[in-house]
KEDREN-970256 format. One record per residue (C-alpha): chain; residue in three letters; x negated, y, z. Coordinates in pm, whole numbers, always signed. Layout:
! KEDREN-970256
{node 'A' 'ala' {X Y Z}}
...
END
This chain:
! KEDREN-970256
{node 'A' 'met' {+102 -966 -1556}}
{node 'A' 'gly' {+210 -698 -1799}}
{node 'A' 'ile' {+221 -928 -2103}}
{node 'A' 'gly' {+376 -1235 -1939}}
{node 'A' 'pro' {+738 -1117 -1902}}
{node 'A' 'leu' {+743 -994 -2264}}
{node 'A' 'ala' {+587 -1304 -2422}}
{node 'A' 'gln' {+804 -1603 -2511}}
{node 'A' 'trp' {+647 -1934 -2411}}
{node 'A' 'lys' {+444 -2081 -2700}}
{node 'A' 'gln' {+604 -1832 -2941}}
{node 'A' 'ala' {+412 -1515 -2856}}
{node 'A' 'ser' {+268 -1322 -3148}}
{node 'A' 'leu' {-28 -1107 -3048}}
{node 'A' 'pro' {+28 -845 -3322}}
{node 'A' 'ala' {+395 -813 -3224}}
{node 'A' 'leu' {+303 -780 -2854}}
{node 'A' 'ala' {+41 -518 -2938}}
{node 'A' 'ile' {+302 -311 -3122}}
{node 'A' 'arg' {+554 -341 -2839}}
{node 'A' 'leu' {+298 -248 -2574}}
{node 'A' 'arg' {+93 +19 -2752}}
{node 'A' 'trp' {+272 +307 -2580}}
{node 'A' 'ala' {+246 +143 -2239}}
{node 'A' 'phe' {-129 +100 -2286}}
{node 'A' 'gly' {-171 +456 -2414}}
{node 'A' 'val' {+17 +607 -2121}}
{node 'A' 'ser' {-174 +389 -1873}}
{node 'A' 'leu' {-510 +482 -2021}}
{node 'A' 'ala' {-431 +855 -2034}}
{node 'A' 'thr' {-307 +853 -1674}}
{node 'A' 'ala' {-609 +659 -1551}}
{node 'A' 'val' {-843 +918 -1704}}
{node 'A' 'ala' {-644 +1230 -1612}}
{node 'A' 'val' {-551 +1160 -1248}}
{node 'A' 'pro' {-908 +1122 -1109}}
{node 'A' 'trp' {-1019 +1424 -1311}}
{node 'A' 'leu' {-736 +1635 -1168}}
{node 'A' 'met' {-826 +1516 -817}}
{node 'A' 'gly' {-1186 +1626 -870}}
{node 'A' 'gln' {-1361 +1288 -860}}
{node 'A' 'trp' {-1386 +1060 -1163}}
{node 'A' 'thr' {-1562 +726 -1145}}
{node 'A' 'pro' {-1526 +417 -1366}}
{node 'A' 'leu' {-1393 +204 -1079}}
{node 'A' 'ile' {-1126 +458 -983}}
{node 'A' 'ser' {-1009 +478 -1344}}
{node 'A' 'leu' {-1010 +99 -1374}}
{node 'A' 'gly' {-794 +59 -1064}}
{node 'A' 'leu' {-548 +325 -1181}}
{node 'A' 'leu' {-541 +171 -1530}}
{node 'A' 'leu' {-441 -167 -1385}}
{node 'A' 'ala' {-172 -18 -1162}}
{node 'A' 'phe' {-15 +206 -1428}}
{node 'A' 'trp' {-35 -74 -1684}}
{node 'A' 'ile' {+181 -292 -1460}}
{node 'A' 'leu' {+434 -11 -1406}}
{node 'A' 'ala' {+445 +86 -1775}}
{node 'A' 'thr' {+499 -271 -1896}}
{node 'A' 'ile' {+777 -317 -1639}}
{node 'A' 'leu' {+953 -16 -1790}}
{node 'A' 'val' {+907 -153 -2143}}
{node 'A' 'asp' {+1045 -494 -2045}}
{node 'A' 'leu' {+1334 -341 -1851}}
{node 'A' 'arg' {+1429 -119 -2146}}
{node 'A' 'glu' {+1434 -413 -2386}}
{node 'A' 'arg' {+1638 -630 -2152}}
{node 'A' 'leu' {+1896 -355 -2094}}
{node 'A' 'leu' {+1928 -300 -2468}}
{node 'A' 'his' {+2007 -668 -2523}}
{node 'A' 'ala' {+2203 -733 -2201}}
{node 'A' 'glu' {+2578 -795 -2203}}
{node 'A' 'gly' {+2810 -525 -2075}}
{node 'A' 'gly' {+2926 -193 -2210}}
{node 'A' 'ser' {+2785 +63 -1967}}
{node 'A' 'ile' {+2434 +91 -1830}}
{node 'A' 'gly' {+2564 -3 -1485}}
{node 'A' 'gly' {+2726 -318 -1624}}
{node 'A' 'arg' {+2404 -418 -1799}}
{node 'A' 'val' {+2203 -364 -1482}}
{node 'A' 'ile' {+2443 -586 -1286}}
{node 'A' 'ala' {+2430 -851 -1560}}
{node 'A' 'leu' {+2056 -902 -1511}}
{node 'A' 'pro' {+1989 -1190 -1268}}
{node 'A' 'arg' {+1848 -1135 -922}}
{node 'A' 'ala' {+1544 -1345 -1012}}
{node 'A' 'tyr' {+1451 -1083 -1271}}
{node 'A' 'trp' {+1491 -794 -1025}}
{node 'A' 'gly' {+1282 -991 -777}}
{node 'A' 'met' {+1007 -1017 -1037}}
{node 'A' 'val' {+1031 -642 -1103}}
{node 'A' 'leu' {+999 -568 -731}}
{node 'A' 'ala' {+707 -806 -690}}
{node 'A' 'his' {+522 -651 -984}}
{node 'A' 'cys' {+585 -301 -846}}
{node 'A' 'gly' {+445 -419 -514}}
{node 'A' 'val' {+125 -537 -683}}
{node 'A' 'ala' {+94 -197 -855}}
{node 'A' 'leu' {+142 -13 -524}}
{node 'A' 'phe' {-118 -238 -359}}
{node 'A' 'ile' {-372 -166 -635}}
{node 'A' 'leu' {-299 +208 -614}}
{node 'A' 'gly' {-351 +204 -237}}
{node 'A' 'val' {-680 +15 -251}}
{node 'A' 'thr' {-810 +232 -537}}
{node 'A' 'met' {-723 +563 -372}}
{node 'A' 'val' {-856 +461 -30}}
{node 'A' 'lys' {-1188 +333 -159}}
{node 'A' 'gly' {-1226 +615 -410}}
{node 'A' 'phe' {-1123 +918 -205}}
{node 'A' 'glu' {-1170 +832 +165}}
{node 'A' 'val' {-1390 +1066 +366}}
{node 'A' 'glu' {-1585 +977 +682}}
{node 'A' 'gln' {-1790 +1223 +883}}
{node 'A' 'asp' {-1992 +1203 +1205}}
{node 'A' 'val' {-2020 +1543 +1376}}
{node 'A' 'arg' {-2135 +1696 +1702}}
{node 'A' 'met' {-1851 +1902 +1846}}
{node 'A' 'asn' {-1839 +2131 +2148}}
{node 'A' 'val' {-1521 +2272 +2299}}
{node 'A' 'gly' {-1357 +2512 +2054}}
{node 'A' 'glu' {-1557 +2399 +1751}}
{node 'A' 'thr' {-1393 +2282 +1428}}
{node 'A' 'ala' {-1473 +2040 +1147}}
{node 'A' 'thr' {-1296 +2004 +813}}
{node 'A' 'ile' {-1256 +1689 +600}}
{node 'A' 'gly' {-1006 +1613 +326}}
{node 'A' 'gly' {-849 +1956 +356}}
{node 'A' 'tyr' {-768 +1906 +728}}
{node 'A' 'thr' {-931 +2109 +1006}}
{node 'A' 'phe' {-995 +1939 +1342}}
{node 'A' 'arg' {-1040 +2164 +1648}}
{node 'A' 'phe' {-1189 +2003 +1958}}
{node 'A' 'asp' {-1025 +2132 +2278}}
{node 'A' 'gly' {-1228 +1928 +2526}}
{node 'A' 'thr' {-1168 +1612 +2730}}
{node 'A' 'gln' {-997 +1524 +3055}}
{node 'A' 'gln' {-1013 +1218 +3279}}
{node 'A' 'val' {-718 +980 +3258}}
{node 'A' 'asn' {-658 +685 +3491}}
{node 'A' 'gly' {-505 +376 +3332}}
{node 'A' 'pro' {-381 +53 +3497}}
{node 'A' 'asn' {-724 -114 +3472}}
{node 'A' 'tyr' {-948 +154 +3327}}
{node 'A' 'val' {-1059 +514 +3350}}
{node 'A' 'ala' {-1085 +715 +3029}}
{node 'A' 'ala' {-1211 +1040 +2889}}
{node 'A' 'arg' {-927 +1161 +2666}}
{node 'A' 'gly' {-1010 +1415 +2398}}
{node 'A' 'thr' {-766 +1666 +2249}}
{node 'A' 'phe' {-788 +1756 +1881}}
{node 'A' 'his' {-553 +2000 +1711}}
{node 'A' 'val' {-526 +1925 +1340}}
{node 'A' 'ser' {-420 +2190 +1091}}
{node 'A' 'gln' {-396 +2229 +715}}
{node 'A' 'asp' {-400 +2568 +541}}
{node 'A' 'gly' {-350 +2738 +878}}
{node 'A' 'arg' {-44 +2526 +967}}
{node 'A' 'glu' {-66 +2285 +1260}}
{node 'A' 'val' {-5 +1927 +1152}}
{node 'A' 'thr' {-49 +1720 +1466}}
{node 'A' 'val' {-236 +1680 +1795}}
{node 'A' 'met' {-453 +1371 +1839}}
{node 'A' 'tyr' {-580 +1213 +2163}}
{node 'A' 'pro' {-870 +967 +2119}}
{node 'A' 'glu' {-1008 +801 +2431}}
{node 'A' 'lys' {-1332 +657 +2558}}
{node 'A' 'arg' {-1229 +389 +2812}}
{node 'A' 'arg' {-1426 +206 +3080}}
{node 'A' 'tyr' {-1257 -109 +3206}}
{node 'A' 'phe' {-1316 -203 +3571}}
{node 'A' 'val' {-1311 -585 +3556}}
{node 'A' 'gln' {-1531 -639 +3251}}
{node 'A' 'asn' {-1729 -320 +3318}}
{node 'A' 'gln' {-1712 -248 +2945}}
{node 'A' 'thr' {-1674 +78 +2760}}
{node 'A' 'met' {-1444 +76 +2457}}
{node 'A' 'thr' {-1326 +336 +2208}}
{node 'A' 'glu' {-955 +394 +2148}}
{node 'A' 'ala' {-921 +582 +1821}}
{node 'A' 'ala' {-634 +824 +1763}}
{node 'A' 'ile' {-439 +768 +1441}}
{node 'A' 'ser' {-203 +1002 +1261}}
{node 'A' 'pro' {-23 +797 +991}}
{node 'A' 'gly' {+146 +946 +687}}
{node 'A' 'leu' {+290 +846 +351}}
{node 'A' 'leu' {+4 +1004 +156}}
{node 'A' 'arg' {-280 +986 +411}}
{node 'A' 'asp' {-393 +856 +748}}
{node 'A' 'leu' {-618 +1055 +983}}
{node 'A' 'tyr' {-845 +894 +1243}}
{node 'A' 'val' {-1044 +1051 +1527}}
{node 'A' 'ser' {-1286 +851 +1738}}
{node 'A' 'leu' {-1492 +971 +2034}}
{node 'A' 'gly' {-1855 +863 +2040}}
{node 'A' 'glu' {-2086 +946 +2330}}
{node 'A' 'pro' {-2104 +1262 +2542}}
{node 'A' 'ile' {-2392 +1494 +2464}}
{node 'A' 'glu' {-2556 +1747 +2693}}
{node 'A' 'gly' {-2388 +2085 +2713}}
{node 'A' 'gly' {-2034 +1942 +2717}}
{node 'A' 'ala' {-2042 +1836 +2351}}
{node 'A' 'trp' {-1935 +1497 +2212}}
{node 'A' 'ser' {-2027 +1296 +1906}}
{node 'A' 'val' {-1710 +1254 +1704}}
{node 'A' 'arg' {-1623 +1044 +1401}}
{node 'A' 'leu' {-1350 +1173 +1168}}
{node 'A' 'tyr' {-1176 +980 +891}}
{node 'A' 'his' {-941 +1084 +612}}
{node 'A' 'lys' {-796 +784 +426}}
{node 'A' 'pro' {-547 +870 +149}}
{node 'A' 'phe' {-266 +632 +47}}
{node 'A' 'ile' {-368 +361 +293}}
{node 'A' 'asp' {-2 +294 +383}}
{node 'A' 'trp' {+58 +206 +18}}
{node 'A' 'ile' {-148 -109 +70}}
{node 'A' 'trp' {+91 -238 +336}}
{node 'A' 'gly' {+390 -100 +147}}
{node 'A' 'gly' {+287 -292 -164}}
{node 'A' 'cys' {+268 -616 +35}}
{node 'A' 'leu' {+614 -551 +180}}
{node 'A' 'val' {+762 -480 -166}}
{node 'A' 'met' {+605 -802 -299}}
{node 'A' 'ala' {+763 -999 -14}}
{node 'A' 'leu' {+1104 -838 -75}}
{node 'A' 'gly' {+1075 -927 -443}}
{node 'A' 'gly' {+1009 -1289 -355}}
{node 'A' 'val' {+1308 -1303 -120}}
{node 'A' 'leu' {+1533 -1146 -384}}
{node 'A' 'ala' {+1416 -1391 -650}}
{node 'A' 'val' {+1471 -1694 -425}}
{node 'A' 'ser' {+1825 -1574 -346}}
{node 'A' 'asp' {+1925 -1607 -712}}
{node 'A' 'arg' {+2234 -1829 -743}}
{node 'A' 'arg' {+2081 -2026 -1030}}
{node 'A' 'tyr' {+1815 -2171 -802}}
{node 'A' 'arg' {+2075 -2289 -550}}
{node 'A' 'leu' {+2280 -2455 -825}}
{node 'A' 'ala' {+1971 -2626 -964}}
{node 'A' 'trp' {+1883 -2755 -617}}
{node 'A' 'arg' {+2237 -2893 -569}}
{node 'A' 'arg' {+2228 -3068 -906}}
{node 'A' 'lys' {+1894 -3218 -816}}
{node 'A' 'glu' {+2029 -3343 -484}}
{node 'A' 'ala' {+2338 -3484 -651}}
{node 'A' 'ala' {+2120 -3681 -892}}
{node 'A' 'val' {+1937 -3859 -607}}
{node 'A' 'pro' {+2065 -4218 -556}}
{node 'A' 'pro' {+2267 -4273 -233}}
{node 'A' 'ala' {+2013 -4524 -103}}
{node 'A' 'thr' {+1737 -4265 -128}}
{node 'A' 'gln' {+1953 -4006 +50}}
{node 'A' 'met' {+2019 -4254 +336}}
{node 'A' 'ala' {+1647 -4330 +362}}
{node 'A' 'arg' {+1570 -3957 +387}}
{node 'A' 'gln' {+1829 -3915 +663}}
{node 'A' 'thr' {+1686 -4211 +852}}
{node 'A' 'val' {+1331 -4071 +835}}
{node 'A' 'ser' {+1446 -3724 +946}}
END
């Protein structure tokens, strides 16, 4: 993915590509090694995922720089406008893939899950967030009755949010189901799930801290936007019209009859 946009079809020279991409590879490799180390957890798979993501981003920058240097137009703004929408769609799609890889790598490498026994007023800390259990209360829904827990979440002494997980019992099916509470964020998602009540007023609780999970969905959205932008390029519409114009009239009438 990084080499493709820079390589001319059937005319690519591997030594020339290596020279053009040496800085992109060096930056990607250094970032992939440094970021996990700075975050306090280095593993080969985390570094591999980060290497792939930063390689895509670095090669996009290299390709964009070369295209702007050779594009028509005097100012930078004019050169940016001169680049076709299909190219910008490709750039967006590649950035979306990089975001997706970053999200998957960070979630699988740094997520934290913890099962704890919590009584009223007790706290548990995961991922730098402190969860304080303030008890449960009965809540009546349209077709269920639930025990709703209250958890105050803080970070460094500052309250972040209040979460309300539920343990529901539905009347018709006579089933008990867990409704997890979710606190989404750009850099992390927090989950709280109530387990079973324990004697003494305590509950079994499952806590999750999943960093960068929204980047997975964001990467998919950016990829889709890139595809839409590429398809909207005027050159594709003109090519389609020329293709339609080249179809014999008899074939066009047959198509209309079938439709």
